[in-house]
N, C-alpha and C positions, 0 to 999 in steps of 0.2 A: 536561459532555458535551453532545451535540447536543440532548437533551431539555431541559436547563436553558436553553440559548440559544434554543430554539424557532426562529423565523425570523430572529432577530437575528444579527449578526456577533459573533464572539468569538474567544478564543484556545483552542487545543487543545494539550495537552502529551502527548507520547508518550515513554515510558521504554522504552529498548531495552538489554538486557544483551548481552554478547558472544555468548551462546548463541542470541540471537534475530536477530542481524544478517543472516544469510543469508536467513532467511524474510522479513525486512523488505525486503531488496533485491528479492526475488522479487515481493513485493506491489507495490512501486514500479514494477517493469517491467510487470507485468500491468495496472496502472492508468495506465501511461504518465506517471508523475509523476517529477519530479526528485528525486534523493536528497540534494541538497546542502542539508540542514537544518543549522542551527547546532548545534555540538557543545558541550556543557557538561561539562567534565571533573569527575569525582566522585572524592573520596578514598575509598579502600577502607575506611578506618576508619568513615566515615559509613555505608556500606552495611551493615557488620556490625551496627550498632545498629538498622537498619531491619528486618533479617531477624529 
């Protein structure tokens, strides 16, 4: 996260599920940020193991 990177550049990863997509888009509009982030498809079987 931001604390670990302090003032240095780094990579941030955001995980959004289908239920979160609408809120994510609202946040992007509020912050005037583009929504065209790379999409990484995930197999449902993998997600079951994580839950």
